Structure formats: structure tokens, C-alpha cells
Predicted model as a PDB file, atoms N, CA, C, CB and O in Angstrom, pLDDT in the B-factor column:
MODEL        1                                                                  
ATOM      1  N   UNK A   1       5.942  12.102   4.055  1.00 70.00           N  
ATOM      2  CA  UNK A   1       4.560  11.926   4.469  1.00 70.00           C  
ATOM      3  C   UNK A   1       4.160  10.478   4.172  1.00 70.00           C  
ATOM      4  CB  UNK A   1       3.613  12.945   3.739  1.00 70.00           C  
ATOM      5  O   UNK A   1       4.502   9.929   3.125  1.00 70.00           O  
ATOM      6  N   UNK A   2       3.440   9.880   5.100  1.00 92.00           N  
ATOM      7  CA  UNK A   2       3.108   8.465   4.918  1.00 92.00           C  
ATOM      8  C   UNK A   2       2.066   8.282   3.814  1.00 92.00           C  
ATOM      9  CB  UNK A   2       2.592   7.864   6.236  1.00 92.00           C  
ATOM     10  O   UNK A   2       1.307   9.194   3.487  1.00 92.00           O  
ATOM     11  N   UNK A   3       2.056   7.107   3.269  1.00 94.00           N  
ATOM     12  CA  UNK A   3       1.133   6.785   2.189  1.00 94.00           C  
ATOM     13  C   UNK A   3      -0.315   6.927   2.658  1.00 94.00           C  
ATOM     14  CB  UNK A   3       1.391   5.361   1.670  1.00 94.00           C  
ATOM     15  O   UNK A   3      -1.146   7.481   1.939  1.00 94.00           O  
ATOM     16  N   UNK A   4      -0.618   6.439   3.838  1.00 95.00           N  
ATOM     17  CA  UNK A   4      -1.993   6.515   4.346  1.00 95.00           C  
ATOM     18  C   UNK A   4      -2.445   7.960   4.536  1.00 95.00           C  
ATOM     19  CB  UNK A   4      -2.110   5.760   5.670  1.00 95.00           C  
ATOM     20  O   UNK A   4      -3.594   8.288   4.242  1.00 95.00           O  
ATOM     21  N   UNK A   5      -1.570   8.816   5.017  1.00 95.00           N  
ATOM     22  CA  UNK A   5      -1.933  10.227   5.173  1.00 95.00           C  
ATOM     23  C   UNK A   5      -2.236  10.846   3.818  1.00 95.00           C  
ATOM     24  CB  UNK A   5      -0.805  11.007   5.878  1.00 95.00           C  
ATOM     25  O   UNK A   5      -3.194  11.606   3.677  1.00 95.00           O  
ATOM     26  N   UNK A   6      -1.427  10.526   2.830  1.00 96.00           N  
ATOM     27  CA  UNK A   6      -1.669  11.059   1.473  1.00 96.00           C  
ATOM     28  C   UNK A   6      -2.973  10.538   0.906  1.00 96.00           C  
ATOM     29  CB  UNK A   6      -0.514  10.693   0.530  1.00 96.00           C  
ATOM     30  O   UNK A   6      -3.709  11.284   0.261  1.00 96.00           O  
ATOM     31  N   UNK A   7      -3.273   9.256   1.138  1.00 97.00           N  
ATOM     32  CA  UNK A   7      -4.531   8.681   0.664  1.00 97.00           C  
ATOM     33  C   UNK A   7      -5.705   9.374   1.350  1.00 97.00           C  
ATOM     34  CB  UNK A   7      -4.573   7.153   0.924  1.00 97.00           C  
ATOM     35  O   UNK A   7      -6.670   9.755   0.688  1.00 97.00           O  
ATOM     36  N   UNK A   8      -5.631   9.539   2.673  1.00 97.00           N  
ATOM     37  CA  UNK A   8      -6.715  10.197   3.407  1.00 97.00           C  
ATOM     38  C   UNK A   8      -6.941  11.620   2.912  1.00 97.00           C  
ATOM     39  CB  UNK A   8      -6.409  10.210   4.904  1.00 97.00           C  
ATOM     40  O   UNK A   8      -8.084  12.057   2.777  1.00 97.00           O  
ATOM     41  N   UNK A   9      -5.864  12.341   2.641  1.00 95.00           N  
ATOM     42  CA  UNK A   9      -5.993  13.702   2.107  1.00 95.00           C  
ATOM     43  C   UNK A   9      -6.694  13.665   0.743  1.00 95.00           C  
ATOM     44  CB  UNK A   9      -4.594  14.381   1.983  1.00 95.00           C  
ATOM     45  O   UNK A   9      -7.580  14.476   0.471  1.00 95.00           O  
ATOM     46  N   UNK A  10      -6.295  12.732  -0.098  1.00 96.00           N  
ATOM     47  CA  UNK A  10      -6.908  12.581  -1.419  1.00 96.00           C  
ATOM     48  C   UNK A  10      -8.399  12.272  -1.289  1.00 96.00           C  
ATOM     49  CB  UNK A  10      -6.201  11.468  -2.220  1.00 96.00           C  
ATOM     50  O   UNK A  10      -9.220  12.839  -2.010  1.00 96.00           O  
ATOM     51  N   UNK A  11      -8.743  11.376  -0.371  1.00 97.00           N  
ATOM     52  CA  UNK A  11     -10.147  11.014  -0.180  1.00 97.00           C  
ATOM     53  C   UNK A  11     -10.968  12.214   0.276  1.00 97.00           C  
ATOM     54  CB  UNK A  11     -10.270   9.877   0.838  1.00 97.00           C  
ATOM     55  O   UNK A  11     -12.086  12.414  -0.199  1.00 97.00           O  
ATOM     56  N   UNK A  12     -10.429  13.013   1.191  1.00 96.00           N  
ATOM     57  CA  UNK A  12     -11.146  14.210   1.648  1.00 96.00           C  
ATOM     58  C   UNK A  12     -11.326  15.210   0.515  1.00 96.00           C  
ATOM     59  CB  UNK A  12     -10.400  14.870   2.811  1.00 96.00           C  
ATOM     60  O   UNK A  12     -12.392  15.814   0.387  1.00 96.00           O  
ATOM     61  N   UNK A  13     -10.304  15.391  -0.301  1.00 94.00           N  
ATOM     62  CA  UNK A  13     -10.364  16.377  -1.384  1.00 94.00           C  
ATOM     63  C   UNK A  13     -11.327  15.966  -2.485  1.00 94.00           C  
ATOM     64  CB  UNK A  13      -8.985  16.590  -1.971  1.00 94.00           C  
ATOM     65  O   UNK A  13     -12.015  16.810  -3.060  1.00 94.00           O  
ATOM     66  N   UNK A  14     -11.378  14.680  -2.780  1.00 94.00           N  
ATOM     67  CA  UNK A  14     -12.182  14.208  -3.907  1.00 94.00           C  
ATOM     68  C   UNK A  14     -13.565  13.717  -3.515  1.00 94.00           C  
ATOM     69  CB  UNK A  14     -11.461  13.113  -4.609  1.00 94.00           C  
ATOM     70  O   UNK A  14     -14.480  13.709  -4.338  1.00 94.00           O  
ATOM     71  N   UNK A  15     -13.723  13.307  -2.256  1.00 96.00           N  
ATOM     72  CA  UNK A  15     -15.008  12.749  -1.833  1.00 96.00           C  
ATOM     73  C   UNK A  15     -15.220  11.316  -2.277  1.00 96.00           C  
ATOM     74  CB  UNK A  15     -16.121  13.591  -2.357  1.00 96.00           C  
ATOM     75  O   UNK A  15     -16.318  10.778  -2.142  1.00 96.00           O  
ATOM     76  N   UNK A  16     -14.179  10.694  -2.806  1.00 96.00           N  
ATOM     77  CA  UNK A  16     -14.272   9.300  -3.244  1.00 96.00           C  
ATOM     78  C   UNK A  16     -14.290   8.393  -2.013  1.00 96.00           C  
ATOM     79  CB  UNK A  16     -13.084   8.929  -4.191  1.00 96.00           C  
ATOM     80  O   UNK A  16     -13.491   8.590  -1.098  1.00 96.00           O  
ATOM     81  N   UNK A  17     -15.177   7.413  -1.973  1.00 98.00           N  
ATOM     82  CA  UNK A  17     -15.171   6.468  -0.851  1.00 98.00           C  
ATOM     83  C   UNK A  17     -13.885   5.644  -0.832  1.00 98.00           C  
ATOM     84  CB  UNK A  17     -16.391   5.535  -0.929  1.00 98.00           C  
ATOM     85  O   UNK A  17     -13.319   5.357  -1.887  1.00 98.00           O  
ATOM     86  N   UNK A  18     -13.420   5.262   0.355  1.00 98.00           N  
ATOM     87  CA  UNK A  18     -12.186   4.474   0.456  1.00 98.00           C  
ATOM     88  C   UNK A  18     -12.218   3.188  -0.370  1.00 98.00           C  
ATOM     89  CB  UNK A  18     -11.924   4.129   1.900  1.00 98.00           C  
ATOM     90  O   UNK A  18     -11.210   2.806  -0.964  1.00 98.00           O  
ATOM     91  N   UNK A  19     -13.365   2.529  -0.407  1.00 98.00           N  
ATOM     92  CA  UNK A  19     -13.436   1.273  -1.165  1.00 98.00           C  
ATOM     93  C   UNK A  19     -13.265   1.516  -2.664  1.00 98.00           C  
ATOM     94  CB  UNK A  19     -14.773   0.566  -0.899  1.00 98.00           C  
ATOM     95  O   UNK A  19     -12.645   0.711  -3.359  1.00 98.00           O  
ATOM     96  N   UNK A  20     -13.806   2.606  -3.151  1.00 97.00           N  
ATOM     97  CA  UNK A  20     -13.660   2.939  -4.570  1.00 97.00           C  
ATOM     98  C   UNK A  20     -12.203   3.260  -4.892  1.00 97.00           C  
ATOM     99  CB  UNK A  20     -14.567   4.131  -4.946  1.00 97.00           C  
ATOM    100  O   UNK A  20     -11.683   2.839  -5.925  1.00 97.00           O  
ATOM    101  N   UNK A  21     -11.549   4.005  -4.006  1.00 97.00           N  
ATOM    102  CA  UNK A  21     -10.139   4.317  -4.213  1.00 97.00           C  
ATOM    103  C   UNK A  21      -9.316   3.038  -4.306  1.00 97.00           C  
ATOM    104  CB  UNK A  21      -9.612   5.210  -3.080  1.00 97.00           C  
ATOM    105  O   UNK A  21      -8.524   2.872  -5.234  1.00 97.00           O  
ATOM    106  N   UNK A  22      -9.499   2.138  -3.350  1.00 97.00           N  
ATOM    107  CA  UNK A  22      -8.748   0.889  -3.346  1.00 97.00           C  
ATOM    108  C   UNK A  22      -8.990   0.058  -4.591  1.00 97.00           C  
ATOM    109  CB  UNK A  22      -9.099   0.085  -2.131  1.00 97.00           C  
ATOM    110  O   UNK A  22      -8.065  -0.533  -5.148  1.00 97.00           O  
ATOM    111  N   UNK A  23     -10.245   0.019  -5.022  1.00 97.00           N  
ATOM    112  CA  UNK A  23     -10.590  -0.748  -6.220  1.00 97.00           C  
ATOM    113  C   UNK A  23      -9.917  -0.153  -7.447  1.00 97.00           C  
ATOM    114  CB  UNK A  23     -12.114  -0.787  -6.418  1.00 97.00           C  
ATOM    115  O   UNK A  23      -9.369  -0.881  -8.275  1.00 97.00           O  
ATOM    116  N   UNK A  24      -9.957   1.170  -7.565  1.00 96.00           N  
ATOM    117  CA  UNK A  24      -9.348   1.831  -8.726  1.00 96.00           C  
ATOM    118  C   UNK A  24      -7.822   1.720  -8.713  1.00 96.00           C  
ATOM    119  CB  UNK A  24      -9.756   3.304  -8.765  1.00 96.00           C  
ATOM    120  O   UNK A  24      -7.199   1.510  -9.754  1.00 96.00           O  
ATOM    121  N   UNK A  25      -7.233   1.860  -7.539  1.00 96.00           N  
ATOM    122  CA  UNK A  25      -5.768   1.887  -7.447  1.00 96.00           C  
ATOM    123  C   UNK A  25      -5.155   0.506  -7.616  1.00 96.00           C  
ATOM    124  CB  UNK A  25      -5.339   2.471  -6.116  1.00 96.00           C  
ATOM    125  O   UNK A  25      -4.213   0.335  -8.389  1.00 96.00           O  
ATOM    126  N   UNK A  26      -5.687  -0.488  -6.893  1.00 97.00           N  
ATOM    127  CA  UNK A  26      -5.035  -1.805  -6.886  1.00 97.00           C  
ATOM    128  C   UNK A  26      -6.021  -2.964  -6.948  1.00 97.00           C  
ATOM    129  CB  UNK A  26      -4.183  -1.945  -5.653  1.00 97.00           C  
ATOM    130  O   UNK A  26      -5.662  -4.108  -6.668  1.00 97.00           O  
ATOM    131  N   UNK A  27      -7.264  -2.665  -7.315  1.00 97.00           N  
ATOM    132  CA  UNK A  27      -8.302  -3.691  -7.417  1.00 97.00           C  
ATOM    133  C   UNK A  27      -8.548  -4.397  -6.070  1.00 97.00           C  
ATOM    134  CB  UNK A  27      -7.912  -4.721  -8.484  1.00 97.00           C  
ATOM    135  O   UNK A  27      -8.777  -5.605  -6.015  1.00 97.00           O  
ATOM    136  N   UNK A  28      -8.493  -3.605  -4.990  1.00 97.00           N  
ATOM    137  CA  UNK A  28      -8.712  -4.137  -3.639  1.00 97.00           C  
ATOM    138  C   UNK A  28      -9.563  -3.140  -2.858  1.00 97.00           C  
ATOM    139  CB  UNK A  28      -7.348  -4.408  -2.901  1.00 97.00           C  
ATOM    140  O   UNK A  28      -9.038  -2.157  -2.336  1.00 97.00           O  
ATOM    141  N   UNK A  29     -10.866  -3.380  -2.774  1.00 98.00           N  
ATOM    142  CA  UNK A  29     -11.736  -2.430  -2.073  1.00 98.00           C  
ATOM    143  C   UNK A  29     -11.451  -2.324  -0.579  1.00 98.00           C  
ATOM    144  CB  UNK A  29     -13.168  -2.821  -2.270  1.00 98.00           C  
ATOM    145  O   UNK A  29     -11.907  -1.376   0.060  1.00 98.00           O  
ATOM    146  N   UNK A  30     -10.719  -3.258  -0.014  1.00 98.00           N  
ATOM    147  CA  UNK A  30     -10.396  -3.224   1.408  1.00 98.00           C  
ATOM    148  C   UNK A  30      -9.049  -2.563   1.700  1.00 98.00           C  
ATOM    149  CB  UNK A  30     -10.399  -4.624   1.960  1.00 98.00           C  
ATOM    150  O   UNK A  30      -8.625  -2.521   2.855  1.00 98.00           O  
ATOM    151  N   UNK A  31      -8.382  -2.057   0.690  1.00 98.00           N  
ATOM    152  CA  UNK A  31      -7.041  -1.506   0.851  1.00 98.00           C  
ATOM    153  C   UNK A  31      -6.962  -0.460   1.965  1.00 98.00           C  
ATOM    154  CB  UNK A  31      -6.582  -0.895  -0.452  1.00 98.00           C  
ATOM    155  O   UNK A  31      -6.156  -0.604   2.884  1.00 98.00           O  
ATOM    156  N   UNK A  32      -7.776   0.574   1.898  1.00 98.00           N  
ATOM    157  CA  UNK A  32      -7.672   1.676   2.860  1.00 98.00           C  
ATOM    158  C   UNK A  32      -8.013   1.186   4.260  1.00 98.00           C  
ATOM    159  CB  UNK A  32      -8.603   2.844   2.460  1.00 98.00           C  
ATOM    160  O   UNK A  32      -7.331   1.538   5.222  1.00 98.00           O  
ATOM    161  N   UNK A  33      -9.049   0.385   4.384  1.00 98.00           N  
ATOM    162  CA  UNK A  33      -9.419  -0.149   5.694  1.00 98.00           C  
ATOM    163  C   UNK A  33      -8.276  -0.977   6.275  1.00 98.00           C  
ATOM    164  CB  UNK A  33     -10.698  -1.002   5.590  1.00 98.00           C  
ATOM    165  O   UNK A  33      -7.958  -0.861   7.458  1.00 98.00           O  
ATOM    166  N   UNK A  34      -7.671  -1.801   5.451  1.00 97.00           N  
ATOM    167  CA  UNK A  34      -6.561  -2.633   5.915  1.00 97.00           C  
ATOM    168  C   UNK A  34      -5.341  -1.790   6.297  1.00 97.00           C  
ATOM    169  CB  UNK A  34      -6.178  -3.645   4.835  1.00 97.00           C  
ATOM    170  O   UNK A  34      -4.665  -2.098   7.278  1.00 97.00           O  
ATOM    171  N   UNK A  35      -5.053  -0.735   5.537  1.00 97.00           N  
ATOM    172  CA  UNK A  35      -3.933   0.148   5.870  1.00 97.00           C  
ATOM    173  C   UNK A  35      -4.182   0.828   7.213  1.00 97.00           C  
ATOM    174  CB  UNK A  35      -3.720   1.206   4.762  1.00 97.00           C  
ATOM    175  O   UNK A  35      -3.273   0.957   8.032  1.00 97.00           O  
ATOM    176  N   UNK A  36      -5.417   1.259   7.426  1.00 96.00           N  
ATOM    177  CA  UNK A  36      -5.763   1.890   8.706  1.00 96.00           C  
ATOM    178  C   UNK A  36      -5.640   0.905   9.862  1.00 96.00           C  
ATOM    179  CB  UNK A  36      -7.186   2.455   8.655  1.00 96.00           C  
ATOM    180  O   UNK A  36      -5.391   1.305  11.000  1.00 96.00           O  
ATOM    181  N   UNK A  37      -5.814  -0.376   9.574  1.00 97.00           N  
ATOM    182  CA  UNK A  37      -5.712  -1.412  10.608  1.00 97.00           C  
ATOM    183  C   UNK A  37      -4.279  -1.891  10.809  1.00 97.00           C  
ATOM    184  CB  UNK A  37      -6.597  -2.593  10.249  1.00 97.00           C  
ATOM    185  O   UNK A  37      -4.029  -2.765  11.639  1.00 97.00           O  
ATOM    186  N   UNK A  38      -3.330  -1.322  10.051  1.00 95.00           N  
ATOM    187  CA  UNK A  38      -1.938  -1.672  10.262  1.00 95.00           C  
ATOM    188  C   UNK A  38      -1.273  -2.466   9.162  1.00 95.00           C  
ATOM    189  CB  UNK A  38      -1.830  -2.416  11.485  1.00 95.00           C  
ATOM    190  O   UNK A  38      -0.105  -2.833   9.293  1.00 95.00           O  
ATOM    191  N   UNK A  39      -1.981  -2.742   8.079  1.00 95.00           N  
ATOM    192  CA  UNK A  39      -1.371  -3.485   6.968  1.00 95.00           C  
ATOM    193  C   UNK A  39      -0.200  -2.700   6.394  1.00 95.00           C  
ATOM    194  CB  UNK A  39      -2.416  -3.777   5.861  1.00 95.00           C  
ATOM    195  O   UNK A  39      -0.284  -1.484   6.218  1.00 95.00           O  
ATOM    196  N   UNK A  40       0.876  -3.391   6.108  1.00 95.00           N  
ATOM    197  CA  UNK A  40       2.034  -2.786   5.461  1.00 95.00           C  
ATOM    198  C   UNK A  40       1.998  -3.171   3.979  1.00 95.00           C  
ATOM    199  CB  UNK A  40       3.379  -3.249   6.142  1.00 95.00           C  
ATOM    200  O   UNK A  40       2.113  -4.349   3.642  1.00 95.00           O  
ATOM    201  N   UNK A  41       1.839  -2.189   3.104  1.00 95.00           N  
ATOM    202  CA  UNK A  41       1.739  -2.507   1.681  1.00 95.00           C  
ATOM    203  C   UNK A  41       3.084  -2.893   1.092  1.00 95.00           C  
ATOM    204  CB  UNK A  41       1.166  -1.329   0.919  1.00 95.00           C  
ATOM    205  O   UNK A  41       4.134  -2.432   1.540  1.00 95.00           O  
ATOM    206  N   UNK A  42       3.033  -3.740   0.089  1.00 95.00           N  
ATOM    207  CA  UNK A  42       4.238  -4.128  -0.629  1.00 95.00           C  
ATOM    208  C   UNK A  42       4.654  -3.052  -1.616  1.00 95.00           C  
ATOM    209  CB  UNK A  42       4.023  -5.450  -1.352  1.00 95.00           C  
ATOM    210  O   UNK A  42       3.958  -2.055  -1.809  1.00 95.00           O  
ATOM    211  N   UNK A  43       5.782  -3.272  -2.224  1.00 97.00           N  
ATOM    212  CA  UNK A  43       6.346  -2.285  -3.157  1.00 97.00           C  
ATOM    213  C   UNK A  43       5.436  -2.036  -4.356  1.00 97.00           C  
ATOM    214  CB  UNK A  43       7.713  -2.747  -3.644  1.00 97.00           C  
ATOM    215  O   UNK A  43       5.274  -0.894  -4.783  1.00 97.00           O  
ATOM    216  N   UNK A  44       4.841  -3.101  -4.902  1.00 96.00           N  
ATOM    217  CA  UNK A  44       3.970  -2.919  -6.071  1.00 96.00           C  
ATOM    218  C   UNK A  44       2.716  -2.132  -5.721  1.00 96.00           C  
ATOM    219  CB  UNK A  44       3.579  -4.274  -6.658  1.00 96.00           C  
ATOM    220  O   UNK A  44       2.285  -1.269  -6.486  1.00 96.00           O  
ATOM    221  N   UNK A  45       2.133  -2.427  -4.569  1.00 97.00           N  
ATOM    222  CA  UNK A  45       0.944  -1.696  -4.137  1.00 97.00           C  
ATOM    223  C   UNK A  45       1.293  -0.226  -3.934  1.00 97.00           C  
ATOM    224  CB  UNK A  45       0.365  -2.304  -2.834  1.00 97.00           C  
ATOM    225  O   UNK A  45       0.562   0.657  -4.384  1.00 97.00           O  
ATOM    226  N   UNK A  46       2.398   0.033  -3.265  1.00 96.00           N  
ATOM    227  CA  UNK A  46       2.836   1.418  -3.050  1.00 96.00           C  
ATOM    228  C   UNK A  46       3.026   2.143  -4.379  1.00 96.00           C  
ATOM    229  CB  UNK A  46       4.145   1.450  -2.242  1.00 96.00           C  
ATOM    230  O   UNK A  46       2.593   3.286  -4.532  1.00 96.00           O  
ATOM    231  N   UNK A  47       3.660   1.496  -5.323  1.00 97.00           N  
ATOM    232  CA  UNK A  47       3.924   2.113  -6.620  1.00 97.00           C  
ATOM    233  C   UNK A  47       2.626   2.435  -7.350  1.00 97.00           C  
ATOM    234  CB  UNK A  47       4.795   1.197  -7.479  1.00 97.00           C  
ATOM    235  O   UNK A  47       2.502   3.501  -7.953  1.00 97.00           O  
ATOM    236  N   UNK A  48       1.665   1.530  -7.302  1.00 97.00           N  
ATOM    237  CA  UNK A  48       0.392   1.765  -7.988  1.00 97.00           C  
ATOM    238  C   UNK A  48      -0.404   2.875  -7.317  1.00 97.00           C  
ATOM    239  CB  UNK A  48      -0.437   0.483  -8.025  1.00 97.00           C  
ATOM    240  O   UNK A  48      -1.016   3.700  -7.995  1.00 97.00           O  
ATOM    241  N   UNK A  49      -0.397   2.899  -5.991  1.00 97.00           N  
ATOM    242  CA  UNK A  49      -1.096   3.963  -5.270  1.00 97.00           C  
ATOM    243  C   UNK A  49      -0.424   5.304  -5.534  1.00 97.00           C  
ATOM    244  CB  UNK A  49      -1.129   3.667  -3.754  1.00 97.00           C  
ATOM    245  O   UNK A  49      -1.096   6.303  -5.792  1.00 97.00           O  
ATOM    246  N   UNK A  50       0.888   5.322  -5.470  1.00 96.00           N  
ATOM    247  CA  UNK A  50       1.630   6.574  -5.738  1.00 96.00           C  
ATOM    248  C   UNK A  50       1.324   7.085  -7.138  1.00 96.00           C  
ATOM    249  CB  UNK A  50       3.160   6.356  -5.578  1.00 96.00           C  
ATOM    250  O   UNK A  50       1.141   8.287  -7.332  1.00 96.00           O  
ATOM    251  N   UNK A  51       1.266   6.187  -8.115  1.00 95.00           N  
ATOM    252  CA  UNK A  51       0.957   6.594  -9.484  1.00 95.00           C  
ATOM    253  C   UNK A  51      -0.435   7.215  -9.570  1.00 95.00           C  
ATOM    254  CB  UNK A  51       1.059   5.396 -10.433  1.00 95.00           C  
ATOM    255  O   UNK A  51      -0.627   8.213 -10.264  1.00 95.00           O  
ATOM    256  N   UNK A  52      -1.391   6.637  -8.880  1.00 93.00           N  
ATOM    257  CA  UNK A  52      -2.749   7.173  -8.901  1.00 93.00           C  
ATOM    258  C   UNK A  52      -2.793   8.545  -8.231  1.00 93.00           C  
ATOM    259  CB  UNK A  52      -3.724   6.205  -8.204  1.00 93.00           C  
ATOM    260  O   UNK A  52      -3.467   9.454  -8.716  1.00 93.00           O  
ATOM    261  N   UNK A  53      -2.086   8.693  -7.132  1.00 94.00           N  
ATOM    262  CA  UNK A  53      -2.067   9.973  -6.436  1.00 94.00           C  
ATOM    263  C   UNK A  53      -1.389  11.042  -7.300  1.00 94.00           C  
ATOM    264  CB  UNK A  53      -1.344   9.838  -5.079  1.00 94.00           C  
ATOM    265  O   UNK A  53      -1.830  12.191  -7.338  1.00 94.00           O  
ATOM    266  N   UNK A  54      -0.323  10.655  -7.987  1.00 93.00           N  
ATOM    267  CA  UNK A  54       0.372  11.616  -8.861  1.00 93.00           C  
ATOM    268  C   UNK A  54      -0.509  12.056 -10.030  1.00 93.00           C  
ATOM    269  CB  UNK A  54       1.673  11.002  -9.397  1.00 93.00           C  
ATOM    270  O   UNK A  54      -0.458  13.213 -10.447  1.00 93.00           O  
ATOM    271  N   UNK A  55      -1.313  11.135 -10.559  1.00 89.00           N  
ATOM    272  CA  UNK A  55      -2.199  11.475 -11.680  1.00 89.00           C  
ATOM    273  C   UNK A  55      -3.182  12.568 -11.301  1.00 89.00           C  
ATOM    274  CB  UNK A  55      -2.959  10.240 -12.152  1.00 89.00           C  
ATOM    275  O   UNK A  55      -3.594  13.366 -12.144  1.00 89.00           O  
ATOM    276  N   UNK A  56      -3.556  12.600 -10.025  1.00 80.00           N  
ATOM    277  CA  UNK A  56      -4.568  13.554  -9.585  1.00 80.00           C  
ATOM    278  C   UNK A  56      -3.999  14.935  -9.263  1.00 80.00           C  
ATOM    279  CB  UNK A  56      -5.276  13.012  -8.379  1.00 80.00           C  
ATOM    280  O   UNK A  56      -4.758  15.878  -9.039  1.00 80.00           O  
ATOM    281  N   UNK A  57      -2.685  15.061  -9.237  1.00 75.00           N  
ATOM    282  CA  UNK A  57      -2.066  16.348  -8.880  1.00 75.00           C  
ATOM    283  C   UNK A  57      -2.137  17.323 -10.021  1.00 75.00           C  
ATOM    284  CB  UNK A  57      -0.617  16.156  -8.467  1.00 75.00           C  
ATOM    285  O   UNK A  57      -1.666  18.453  -9.898  1.00 75.00           O  
TER     286      UNK A  57                                                      
ENDMDL                                                                          
END                                                                             
């Protein structure tokens, strides 16, 4: 499953705004918007986002 799909699912489940998620995960409030626009995240960003998603499980 793609990272963006997992993030979107997390946002729907928690009600957290995309900018808040990006700020908490990688200190980038534009993260989700940029991913939706086609940005390809680097390995460190992916690892930090994955860690945040795992914490919520």
C-alpha cells in the first residue's frame, strides 16, 4: 500500500488536518499537499512517516 494512501487513511481515522500531520511527522506542514501533487519522498521522510503511522496502530 502506498505511503500516501496510508496517510490519507490515518487522517480520516483521526481527523487530524494534513498540515498538522506533516508538521508532527517531519516538521513540514506542506508534506501531504506536496505528496498529493506528486512529490516523491526521500528515505528519511518515509522512515519518519512510517514510524508515526506505526505508533498509532
